[in-house]
PDB file of N, CA, C and O in Angstrom:
ATOM      1  N   MET A   1       1.193  -1.184   0.069  1.00  0.00           N
ATOM      2  CA  MET A   1       0.194   0.130  -0.073  1.00  0.00           C
ATOM      3  C   MET A   1       1.244   1.022   0.119  1.00  0.00           C
ATOM      4  O   MET A   1       2.239   0.915   0.837  1.00  0.00           O
ATOM      5  N   PRO A   2       0.760   2.235  -0.882  1.00  0.00           N
ATOM      6  CA  PRO A   2       1.244   3.286  -0.958  1.00  0.00           C
ATOM      7  C   PRO A   2       1.562   4.273   0.019  1.00  0.00           C
ATOM      8  O   PRO A   2       0.739   4.202   0.932  1.00  0.00           O
ATOM      9  N   GLN A   3       2.550   5.312   0.242  1.00  0.00           N
ATOM     10  CA  GLN A   3       2.267   6.541   1.264  1.00  0.00           C
ATOM     11  C   GLN A   3       2.498   7.237   0.772  1.00  0.00           C
ATOM     12  O   GLN A   3       3.576   7.463   0.221  1.00  0.00           O
ATOM     13  N   ARG A   4       1.048   8.161   0.803  1.00  0.00           N
ATOM     14  CA  ARG A   4       1.324   9.342   0.101  1.00  0.00           C
ATOM     15  C   ARG A   4       1.342  11.069   1.103  1.00  0.00           C
ATOM     16  O   ARG A   4       0.326  10.989   1.794  1.00  0.00           O
ATOM     17  N   ILE A   5       1.901  12.189   1.355  1.00  0.00           N
ATOM     18  CA  ILE A   5       2.060  13.204   2.070  1.00  0.00           C
ATOM     19  C   ILE A   5       1.736  14.204   1.102  1.00  0.00           C
ATOM     20  O   ILE A   5       2.277  14.273  -0.002  1.00  0.00           O
ATOM     21  N   ILE A   6       0.800  15.020   1.544  1.00  0.00           N
ATOM     22  CA  ILE A   6       0.135  15.560   0.672  1.00  0.00           C
ATOM     23  C   ILE A   6       0.311  16.979   1.422  1.00  0.00           C
ATOM     24  O   ILE A   6      -0.090  16.952   2.585  1.00  0.00           O
ATOM     25  N   CYS A   7       0.842  18.235   0.972  1.00  0.00           N
ATOM     26  CA  CYS A   7       0.845  19.787   1.402  1.00  0.00           C
ATOM     27  C   CYS A   7      -1.175  19.971   1.617  1.00  0.00           C
ATOM     28  O   CYS A   7      -2.082  19.707   0.828  1.00  0.00           O
ATOM     29  N   LYS A   8      -1.190  20.433   2.795  1.00  0.00           N
ATOM     30  CA  LYS A   8      -2.607  20.608   3.450  1.00  0.00           C
ATOM     31  C   LYS A   8      -2.991  21.765   2.678  1.00  0.00           C
ATOM     32  O   LYS A   8      -4.133  21.771   2.218  1.00  0.00           O
ATOM     33  N   SER A   9      -2.435  22.481   2.518  1.00  0.00           N
ATOM     34  CA  SER A   9      -2.895  23.489   2.101  1.00  0.00           C
ATOM     35  C   SER A   9      -2.691  23.658   0.629  1.00  0.00           C
ATOM     36  O   SER A   9      -3.808  24.010   0.249  1.00  0.00           O
ATOM     37  N   CYS A  10      -1.931  23.613  -0.395  1.00  0.00           N
ATOM     38  CA  CYS A  10      -2.180  23.629  -2.164  1.00  0.00           C
ATOM     39  C   CYS A  10      -2.422  21.755  -2.408  1.00  0.00           C
ATOM     40  O   CYS A  10      -2.677  21.463  -3.576  1.00  0.00           O
ATOM     41  N   GLY A  11      -2.390  21.197  -1.944  1.00  0.00           N
ATOM     42  CA  GLY A  11      -2.586  19.206  -2.489  1.00  0.00           C
ATOM     43  C   GLY A  11      -1.227  18.663  -3.047  1.00  0.00           C
ATOM     44  O   GLY A  11      -1.059  17.504  -3.426  1.00  0.00           O
ATOM     45  N   HIS A  12      -0.146  19.792  -3.046  1.00  0.00           N
ATOM     46  CA  HIS A  12       0.723  19.106  -3.834  1.00  0.00           C
ATOM     47  C   HIS A  12       1.265  17.798  -3.104  1.00  0.00           C
ATOM     48  O   HIS A  12       0.889  17.558  -1.956  1.00  0.00           O
ATOM     49  N   ILE A  13       2.219  16.883  -3.823  1.00  0.00           N
ATOM     50  CA  ILE A  13       2.228  15.553  -3.565  1.00  0.00           C
ATOM     51  C   ILE A  13       4.054  15.576  -2.788  1.00  0.00           C
ATOM     52  O   ILE A  13       4.957  15.022  -3.416  1.00  0.00           O
ATOM     53  N   LEU A  14       4.253  16.046  -1.868  1.00  0.00           N
ATOM     54  CA  LEU A  14       5.359  15.548  -1.098  1.00  0.00           C
ATOM     55  C   LEU A  14       6.181  14.581  -1.324  1.00  0.00           C
ATOM     56  O   LEU A  14       7.402  14.588  -1.477  1.00  0.00           O
ATOM     57  N   TYR A  15       5.281  13.596  -1.335  1.00  0.00           N
ATOM     58  CA  TYR A  15       5.954  12.085  -1.175  1.00  0.00           C
ATOM     59  C   TYR A  15       4.598  11.202  -1.839  1.00  0.00           C
ATOM     60  O   TYR A  15       3.385  11.392  -1.757  1.00  0.00           O
ATOM     61  N   GLU A  16       5.443  10.133  -2.541  1.00  0.00           N
ATOM     62  CA  GLU A  16       4.821   8.644  -2.665  1.00  0.00           C
ATOM     63  C   GLU A  16       5.156   7.749  -3.103  1.00  0.00           C
ATOM     64  O   GLU A  16       5.498   7.715  -4.285  1.00  0.00           O
ATOM     65  N   SER A  17       5.178   6.824  -2.414  1.00  0.00           N
ATOM     66  CA  SER A  17       6.180   5.108  -2.637  1.00  0.00           C
ATOM     67  C   SER A  17       5.217   4.589  -1.954  1.00  0.00           C
ATOM     68  O   SER A  17       4.193   5.118  -1.524  1.00  0.00           O
ATOM     69  N   VAL A  18       5.785   2.977  -1.833  1.00  0.00           N
ATOM     70  CA  VAL A  18       5.159   2.419  -1.304  1.00  0.00           C
ATOM     71  C   VAL A  18       6.236   2.181  -0.094  1.00  0.00           C
ATOM     72  O   VAL A  18       5.882   1.553   0.904  1.00  0.00           O
ATOM     73  N   GLU A  19       7.238   2.575  -0.186  1.00  0.00           N
ATOM     74  CA  GLU A  19       8.384   2.514   0.833  1.00  0.00           C
ATOM     75  C   GLU A  19       7.667   3.571   2.217  1.00  0.00           C
ATOM     76  O   GLU A  19       7.220   4.694   1.985  1.00  0.00           O
ATOM     77  N   PHE A  20       7.679   2.955   3.599  1.00  0.00           N
ATOM     78  CA  PHE A  20       7.347   4.198   4.572  1.00  0.00           C
ATOM     79  C   PHE A  20       8.622   4.958   4.560  1.00  0.00           C
ATOM     80  O   PHE A  20       9.749   4.697   4.139  1.00  0.00           O
ATOM     81  N   VAL A  21       8.159   5.849   5.077  1.00  0.00           N
ATOM     82  CA  VAL A  21       8.850   7.096   5.752  1.00  0.00           C
ATOM     83  C   VAL A  21       8.118   8.052   6.837  1.00  0.00           C
ATOM     84  O   VAL A  21       6.900   8.212   6.922  1.00  0.00           O
ATOM     85  N   TYR A  22       9.140   8.674   7.673  1.00  0.00           N
ATOM     86  CA  TYR A  22       8.119   9.375   8.754  1.00  0.00           C
ATOM     87  C   TYR A  22       8.186  10.715   8.555  1.00  0.00           C
ATOM     88  O   TYR A  22       9.167  11.451   8.452  1.00  0.00           O
ATOM     89  N   PRO A  23       6.617  11.020   8.498  1.00  0.00           N
ATOM     90  CA  PRO A  23       6.296  12.659   8.025  1.00  0.00           C
ATOM     91  C   PRO A  23       7.657  13.474   8.007  1.00  0.00           C
ATOM     92  O   PRO A  23       8.137  14.038   7.024  1.00  0.00           O
ATOM     93  N   GLY A  24       8.276  13.416   9.518  1.00  0.00           N
ATOM     94  CA  GLY A  24       9.454  14.406  10.026  1.00  0.00           C
ATOM     95  C   GLY A  24      10.143  14.406   8.667  1.00  0.00           C
ATOM     96  O   GLY A  24       9.905  15.325   7.883  1.00  0.00           O
ATOM     97  N   GLU A  25      10.985  13.424   8.347  1.00  0.00           N
ATOM     98  CA  GLU A  25      11.667  12.662   7.398  1.00  0.00           C
ATOM     99  C   GLU A  25      11.941  14.182   6.037  1.00  0.00           C
ATOM    100  O   GLU A  25      12.810  14.968   5.662  1.00  0.00           O
ATOM    101  N   VAL A  26      10.038  13.668   5.678  1.00  0.00           N
ATOM    102  CA  VAL A  26       9.599  14.367   4.118  1.00  0.00           C
ATOM    103  C   VAL A  26       9.713  15.893   4.790  1.00  0.00           C
ATOM    104  O   VAL A  26       9.817  16.816   3.982  1.00  0.00           O
ATOM    105  N   ILE A  27       9.703  16.149   5.902  1.00  0.00           N
ATOM    106  CA  ILE A  27       9.324  17.887   6.122  1.00  0.00           C
ATOM    107  C   ILE A  27      10.353  18.463   5.996  1.00  0.00           C
ATOM    108  O   ILE A  27      10.459  19.537   5.403  1.00  0.00           O
ATOM    109  N   ASN A  28      11.851  17.465   6.865  1.00  0.00           N
ATOM    110  CA  ASN A  28      13.186  18.113   7.241  1.00  0.00           C
ATOM    111  C   ASN A  28      13.285  18.486   5.621  1.00  0.00           C
ATOM    112  O   ASN A  28      13.558  19.641   5.296  1.00  0.00           O
ATOM    113  N   SER A  29      13.043  17.420   4.584  1.00  0.00           N
ATOM    114  CA  SER A  29      14.045  17.205   3.281  1.00  0.00           C
ATOM    115  C   SER A  29      13.302  18.146   2.364  1.00  0.00           C
ATOM    116  O   SER A  29      13.765  18.232   1.227  1.00  0.00           O
ATOM    117  N   TYR A  30      12.386  18.767   2.609  1.00  0.00           N
ATOM    118  CA  TYR A  30      11.809  20.446   2.030  1.00  0.00           C
ATOM    119  C   TYR A  30      12.289  21.345   2.512  1.00  0.00           C
ATOM    120  O   TYR A  30      12.190  22.395   1.878  1.00  0.00           O
ATOM    121  N   GLY A  31      13.164  21.385   4.081  1.00  0.00           N
ATOM    122  CA  GLY A  31      13.486  22.681   4.506  1.00  0.00           C
ATOM    123  C   GLY A  31      12.124  23.170   5.236  1.00  0.00           C
ATOM    124  O   GLY A  31      11.963  24.377   5.417  1.00  0.00           O
ATOM    125  N   GLY A  32      10.958  22.064   5.733  1.00  0.00           N
ATOM    126  CA  GLY A  32       9.784  22.927   6.398  1.00  0.00           C
ATOM    127  C   GLY A  32       8.895  23.204   5.625  1.00  0.00           C
ATOM    128  O   GLY A  32       7.768  22.970   6.063  1.00  0.00           O
ATOM    129  N   VAL A  33       8.987  23.854   4.064  1.00  0.00           N
ATOM    130  CA  VAL A  33       8.444  24.662   3.471  1.00  0.00           C
ATOM    131  C   VAL A  33       8.014  24.060   1.955  1.00  0.00           C
ATOM    132  O   VAL A  33       8.786  23.661   1.084  1.00  0.00           O
ATOM    133  N   CYS A  34       6.782  24.108   1.918  1.00  0.00           N
ATOM    134  CA  CYS A  34       6.035  23.372   0.815  1.00  0.00           C
ATOM    135  C   CYS A  34       6.874  23.883  -1.038  1.00  0.00           C
ATOM    136  O   CYS A  34       6.804  25.079  -1.321  1.00  0.00           O
ATOM    137  N   PRO A  35       7.310  23.281  -1.695  1.00  0.00           N
ATOM    138  CA  PRO A  35       8.049  23.623  -2.882  1.00  0.00           C
ATOM    139  C   PRO A  35       6.897  24.536  -3.689  1.00  0.00           C
ATOM    140  O   PRO A  35       7.318  25.555  -4.237  1.00  0.00           O
ATOM    141  N   SER A  36       5.288  24.194  -3.808  1.00  0.00           N
ATOM    142  CA  SER A  36       4.633  24.690  -4.473  1.00  0.00           C
ATOM    143  C   SER A  36       4.200  25.962  -4.411  1.00  0.00           C
ATOM    144  O   SER A  36       4.227  26.873  -5.238  1.00  0.00           O
ATOM    145  N   CYS A  37       3.663  25.865  -2.945  1.00  0.00           N
ATOM    146  CA  CYS A  37       2.805  27.253  -2.231  1.00  0.00           C
ATOM    147  C   CYS A  37       3.761  28.105  -1.585  1.00  0.00           C
ATOM    148  O   CYS A  37       3.555  29.314  -1.479  1.00  0.00           O
ATOM    149  N   ARG A  38       5.095  27.385  -1.020  1.00  0.00           N
ATOM    150  CA  ARG A  38       5.914  28.092   0.196  1.00  0.00           C
ATOM    151  C   ARG A  38       5.080  28.209   1.723  1.00  0.00           C
ATOM    152  O   ARG A  38       5.370  29.015   2.607  1.00  0.00           O
ATOM    153  N   SER A  39       4.101  27.302   1.775  1.00  0.00           N
ATOM    154  CA  SER A  39       3.329  27.245   3.209  1.00  0.00           C
ATOM    155  C   SER A  39       4.451  26.278   3.780  1.00  0.00           C
ATOM    156  O   SER A  39       5.025  25.398   3.137  1.00  0.00           O
ATOM    157  N   LYS A  40       4.725  26.736   5.608  1.00  0.00           N
ATOM    158  CA  LYS A  40       5.443  25.907   6.229  1.00  0.00           C
ATOM    159  C   LYS A  40       4.453  24.363   6.542  1.00  0.00           C
ATOM    160  O   LYS A  40       3.330  24.161   7.003  1.00  0.00           O
ATOM    161  N   ILE A  41       5.332  23.660   6.121  1.00  0.00           N
ATOM    162  CA  ILE A  41       4.557  22.392   6.249  1.00  0.00           C
ATOM    163  C   ILE A  41       4.640  22.055   7.847  1.00  0.00           C
ATOM    164  O   ILE A  41       5.674  22.336   8.452  1.00  0.00           O
ATOM    165  N   LEU A  42       3.602  21.484   8.479  1.00  0.00           N
ATOM    166  CA  LEU A  42       3.436  21.219   9.277  1.00  0.00           C
ATOM    167  C   LEU A  42       2.732  19.398   9.683  1.00  0.00           C
ATOM    168  O   LEU A  42       1.862  18.852   9.005  1.00  0.00           O
ATOM    169  N   PHE A  43       3.299  18.873  10.736  1.00  0.00           N
ATOM    170  CA  PHE A  43       2.731  17.481  10.686  1.00  0.00           C
ATOM    171  C   PHE A  43       2.056  17.002  12.106  1.00  0.00           C
ATOM    172  O   PHE A  43       2.652  16.696  13.139  1.00  0.00           O
ATOM    173  N   ASN A  44       0.493  17.028  11.835  1.00  0.00           N
ATOM    174  CA  ASN A  44      -0.605  17.042  13.211  1.00  0.00           C
ATOM    175  C   ASN A  44      -1.335  15.742  13.229  1.00  0.00           C
ATOM    176  O   ASN A  44      -2.415  15.484  12.697  1.00  0.00           O
ATOM    177  N   ALA A  45      -0.499  14.910  13.986  1.00  0.00           N
ATOM    178  CA  ALA A  45      -1.341  13.340  13.861  1.00  0.00           C
ATOM    179  C   ALA A  45      -2.693  13.114  13.565  1.00  0.00           C
ATOM    180  O   ALA A  45      -3.110  12.220  12.829  1.00  0.00           O
ATOM    181  N   ASP A  46      -3.587  14.226  14.356  1.00  0.00           N
ATOM    182  CA  ASP A  46      -5.204  14.273  14.494  1.00  0.00           C
ATOM    183  C   ASP A  46      -5.439  14.642  13.369  1.00  0.00           C
ATOM    184  O   ASP A  46      -6.634  14.823  13.134  1.00  0.00           O
ATOM    185  N   ASP A  47      -4.443  14.908  12.220  1.00  0.00           N
ATOM    186  CA  ASP A  47      -5.147  15.129  10.693  1.00  0.00           C
ATOM    187  C   ASP A  47      -4.812  14.345   9.951  1.00  0.00           C
ATOM    188  O   ASP A  47      -5.502  14.439   8.936  1.00  0.00           O
ATOM    189  N   ALA A  48      -3.803  13.264   9.857  1.00  0.00           N
ATOM    190  CA  ALA A  48      -3.388  12.092   9.160  1.00  0.00           C
ATOM    191  C   ALA A  48      -4.618  11.488   8.861  1.00  0.00           C
ATOM    192  O   ALA A  48      -5.545  11.755   9.626  1.00  0.00           O
ATOM    193  N   ARG A  49      -4.850  10.676   7.846  1.00  0.00           N
ATOM    194  CA  ARG A  49      -5.936   9.703   7.680  1.00  0.00           C
ATOM    195  C   ARG A  49      -5.108   8.815   6.582  1.00  0.00           C
ATOM    196  O   ARG A  49      -4.235   9.128   5.771  1.00  0.00           O
ATOM    197  N   ILE A  50      -5.974   7.142   7.008  1.00  0.00           N
ATOM    198  CA  ILE A  50      -5.693   6.094   6.391  1.00  0.00           C
ATOM    199  C   ILE A  50      -6.643   5.839   5.590  1.00  0.00           C
ATOM    200  O   ILE A  50      -7.824   5.675   5.895  1.00  0.00           O
ATOM    201  N   GLU A  51      -6.128   5.791   4.454  1.00  0.00           N
ATOM    202  CA  GLU A  51      -7.748   5.140   3.275  1.00  0.00           C
ATOM    203  C   GLU A  51      -7.116   3.589   2.783  1.00  0.00           C
ATOM    204  O   GLU A  51      -5.993   3.266   2.395  1.00  0.00           O
ATOM    205  N   LEU A  52      -8.368   2.810   2.986  1.00  0.00           N
ATOM    206  CA  LEU A  52      -8.128   1.261   1.939  1.00  0.00           C
ATOM    207  C   LEU A  52      -9.175   1.780   1.174  1.00  0.00           C
ATOM    208  O   LEU A  52     -10.240   2.395   1.241  1.00  0.00           O
ATOM    209  N   LYS A  53      -8.089   1.055   0.139  1.00  0.00           N
ATOM    210  CA  LYS A  53      -9.093   1.072  -0.923  1.00  0.00           C
ATOM    211  C   LYS A  53      -9.043  -0.573  -1.707  1.00  0.00           C
ATOM    212  O   LYS A  53      -8.113  -1.377  -1.635  1.00  0.00           O
ATOM    213  N   PRO A  54     -10.057  -0.700  -2.278  1.00  0.00           N
ATOM    214  CA  PRO A  54      -9.740  -2.159  -3.023  1.00  0.00           C
ATOM    215  C   PRO A  54      -8.431  -2.300  -3.980  1.00  0.00           C
ATOM    216  O   PRO A  54      -7.728  -1.370  -4.373  1.00  0.00           O
ATOM    217  N   ALA A  55      -8.289  -3.541  -4.232  1.00  0.00           N
ATOM    218  CA  ALA A  55      -7.154  -3.666  -4.965  1.00  0.00           C
ATOM    219  C   ALA A  55      -7.568  -3.696  -6.573  1.00  0.00           C
ATOM    220  O   ALA A  55      -8.492  -4.427  -6.929  1.00  0.00           O
ATOM    221  N   GLN A  56      -7.095  -3.155  -7.204  1.00  0.00           N
ATOM    222  CA  GLN A  56      -7.747  -3.187  -9.072  1.00  0.00           C
ATOM    223  C   GLN A  56      -7.278  -4.479  -9.604  1.00  0.00           C
ATOM    224  O   GLN A  56      -6.151  -4.818  -9.243  1.00  0.00           O
ATOM    225  N   LYS A  57      -7.816  -5.131 -10.260  1.00  0.00           N
ATOM    226  CA  LYS A  57      -7.604  -6.388 -10.863  1.00  0.00           C
ATOM    227  C   LYS A  57      -6.971  -5.749 -11.957  1.00  0.00           C
ATOM    228  O   LYS A  57      -7.342  -4.735 -12.548  1.00  0.00           O
ATOM    229  N   HIS A  58      -5.730  -6.628 -12.211  1.00  0.00           N
ATOM    230  CA  HIS A  58      -4.751  -6.318 -13.671  1.00  0.00           C
ATOM    231  C   HIS A  58      -4.911  -7.830 -14.689  1.00  0.00           C
ATOM    232  O   HIS A  58      -4.670  -9.037 -14.661  1.00  0.00           O
ATOM    233  N   ARG A  59      -5.416  -6.900 -15.437  1.00  0.00           N
ATOM    234  CA  ARG A  59      -5.429  -8.535 -16.793  1.00  0.00           C
ATOM    235  C   ARG A  59      -4.136  -9.426 -17.591  1.00  0.00           C
ATOM    236  O   ARG A  59      -3.358  -8.747 -18.260  1.00  0.00           O
ATOM    237  N   ILE A  60      -3.983 -10.442 -17.543  1.00  0.00           N
ATOM    238  CA  ILE A  60      -3.028 -11.237 -17.458  1.00  0.00           C
ATOM    239  C   ILE A  60      -3.094 -11.414 -19.300  1.00  0.00           C
ATOM    240  O   ILE A  60      -4.022 -12.046 -19.806  1.00  0.00           O
ATOM    241  N   SER A  61      -2.184 -10.883 -20.015  1.00  0.00           N
ATOM    242  CA  SER A  61      -2.523 -10.883 -21.704  1.00  0.00           C
ATOM    243  C   SER A  61      -1.332 -11.973 -22.421  1.00  0.00           C
ATOM    244  O   SER A  61      -1.331 -12.173 -23.636  1.00  0.00           O
TER     245      SER A  61
END
Protein backbone atom coordinates (compact mmCIF):
# COMPACT_ATOMS: atom_id res chain seq x y z
CA MET A 1 0.00 0.00 0.00
CA PRO A 2 1.54 3.34 -1.02
CA GLN A 3 2.15 6.15 1.42
CA ARG A 4 1.31 9.63 0.24
CA ILE A 5 2.19 12.86 2.02
CA ILE A 6 0.34 15.90 0.70
CA CYS A 7 0.56 19.63 1.45
CA LYS A 8 -2.60 20.58 3.32
CA SER A 9 -2.55 24.09 1.84
CA CYS A 10 -2.26 23.38 -1.89
CA GLY A 11 -2.52 19.60 -2.33
CA HIS A 12 1.00 19.21 -3.75
CA ILE A 13 2.23 15.62 -3.37
CA LEU A 14 5.37 15.83 -1.26
CA TYR A 15 6.01 12.08 -1.08
CA GLU A 16 4.47 8.99 -2.66
CA SER A 17 5.95 5.50 -2.46
CA VAL A 18 5.34 2.00 -1.17
CA GLU A 19 8.32 2.59 1.15
CA PHE A 20 7.27 4.02 4.53
CA VAL A 21 9.03 7.15 5.76
CA TYR A 22 8.29 9.26 8.79
CA PRO A 23 6.52 12.53 7.92
CA GLY A 24 9.24 14.46 9.76
CA GLU A 25 11.84 13.14 7.30
CA VAL A 26 9.83 14.45 4.35
CA ILE A 27 9.24 17.80 6.06
CA ASN A 28 12.97 18.15 6.78
CA SER A 29 13.88 17.24 3.20
CA TYR A 30 11.90 20.29 2.01
CA GLY A 31 13.25 22.56 4.72
CA GLY A 32 9.80 22.72 6.32
CA VAL A 33 8.32 24.60 3.34
CA CYS A 34 6.10 23.33 0.51
CA PRO A 35 7.97 23.79 -2.80
CA SER A 36 4.72 24.57 -4.60
CA CYS A 37 2.93 27.14 -2.42
CA ARG A 38 5.74 28.06 0.04
CA SER A 39 3.48 27.33 3.05
CA LYS A 40 5.08 26.04 6.22
CA ILE A 41 4.69 22.25 6.40
CA LEU A 42 3.56 20.90 9.75
CA PHE A 43 2.65 17.36 10.78
CA ASN A 44 -0.35 16.92 13.03
CA ALA A 45 -1.26 13.32 13.90
CA ASP A 46 -4.91 14.39 14.31
CA ASP A 47 -4.99 15.35 10.61
CA ALA A 48 -3.44 12.08 9.40
CA ARG A 49 -5.76 9.85 7.38
CA ILE A 50 -5.53 6.19 6.47
CA GLU A 51 -7.57 5.15 3.46
CA LEU A 52 -7.99 1.57 2.34
CA LYS A 53 -9.02 1.09 -1.26
CA PRO A 54 -9.88 -2.17 -3.01
CA ALA A 55 -7.11 -3.69 -5.08
CA GLN A 56 -7.38 -3.24 -8.82
CA LYS A 57 -7.53 -6.35 -10.96
CA HIS A 58 -4.82 -6.63 -13.58
CA ARG A 59 -5.34 -8.47 -16.83
CA ILE A 60 -2.79 -11.05 -17.82
CA SER A 61 -2.37 -11.14 -21.58
